[in-house]
N, C-alpha and C positions, 0 to 999 in steps of 0.2 A: 157369353160367347167366346170361343177360343180364338186365338190369333189366326189359326188356320182358316176359320170361318170368315174372318174379316178379309184375309187375302183372297179367298175364293170369291167373295163378293166383288172385290176390286177387279179381279181377273174377268169375271163374268161381265162387269160393266165395261171394261176395256174391249172385250170381244164384240160388244154391241156397236162399237164405232170403227173398229179395225180388226184385221186378222191378228191373232196372237202369234208371237214369235215361237220358235221351237222351245226355247227355254221356258216361256210362259205356259205353253201347252204341257210341258213336263211338270211345271209347278201345279197346274190344275190336277193332273193325275196324282201327284204326291198328296195334295190337299184332300182329294176324294179318298185316297187310300187311308190316310190318317183318320179322316172322318169315319170311315167304315170301322176301323179298329176301335175308335172312341165309342161309336154307337153300339157295337157288339159288347164292349165292356159294360156300358151302362145298362143295356138290355139284360145282360146276365145278372147284374146286381139287382135290378128290378124283379127279375124272376126269383132270385134267392130270397128277396124281401117278402114276396108273396108266399113262398114256401114256408118261411119262418112264421109268417102271420097265420097261415092255415094250420100249422102244427102247434101254434100257441107259444112258441119260443120267443118271448119278447126280448130277452137279452141278446139273442142272436140277431133278431130283427133290428135292434138298436145299433149293433155293431155294423150291420150291412148298411143301414141308413147313414151312418157316419162316413162309410166309404163312398156312398152315393153323393153325399154333400161335398166331400173332398174332391171327387171327380168333377162334379158339376161346377164347383167354384174355381177350377183351374184358370179360367179366363175372366173371372170376376174381378173387376177393378174398383169395387165399392159401389157400383151402380145397382139400382134396384132392377130386378127382372120385371119385364112388362107382364101384366096379367092378361092372358089371352082367353 
């Protein structure tokens, strides 16, 4: 999980008990914006990985998977991801 996701969760929790300040509202918007960019990048890489798989280009797929791993591990602090 990225730091932006932790902050978004914190802000969401705060808004359950009080109104957010203008600055906090701005932070929510910035967090959502960054999350959208992150999600689009990740979705694009997943689509490229599928394309590489369908065309049988394993070298390309491995390169894409390395990019996916790097992007997904940006917020990884050594914790194991929960299996959902």
